[in-house]
C-alpha positions, 0 to 999 in steps of 0.5 A: 625744198624742190622747185615745185614747193617754192613760193612764186618770186615777184620779179620787177622790171626796170630799165637803165641808161648809160648816157655817154657824152665825150667819153663821160657817163651821166650818173645820178646821186640817188636821193632815196634808199636803197643806196641813198647818196651813192652814184647810179645810172639813171633808170627805173621801173617799166610802167604798164603799157610801155617798153623797156626802151620807152621807159629808159628814155622816160627815166633819163628825162625825168631824172636828168632832163636829158631827152633822147629818142627811144629809137636812139637807145641801143640795148646793152644787155639784160641784167638779172643776177639774183641779189642785184637789188636789196629790195628783191628780184629786179631785172633790168634792160640796160641801154646805151646812148651817145649824146652831143658834147654840149648836152647838159643835165639837171637833177630831177625826180629821184636824183639828188644831183647829176654828174658827168664822170669819165667812163674809166672812173665810174666805179663803186656805183650802186647796184651792179651799175659798175658792171653795166658801165664796164660793159658799155666801155667794152661795147664802145671800143669794140669794132662793129 
């Protein structure tokens, strides 16, 4: 089938946050499918009229209770590999933010639980979030 004959693909736009505190990343336990019960980064859909940066800060607050100014989020990258989400084609803008050492988090919205996990131990995460965290680790160790 040629490119011209393919059905249009619906692409959904999301934002995720690698929130770091004292060498640990904030992860949520997913409360809903897909990947119910697995650890993932806080994040979700970009709503109409908002930027991915604003959505990332909103989702972080809704899922973990952690408030950050959207201006403090640094774009880590855009992740768009086909198949990264079993629900269909999802493209995410992932952001990195470092919060004070005394920052606390509490599960809310779609999160069944939250936990701070050492960056080097954040493995086997839902979706492609292990890759996103790995990229954040390299970014944090890179000289600027």
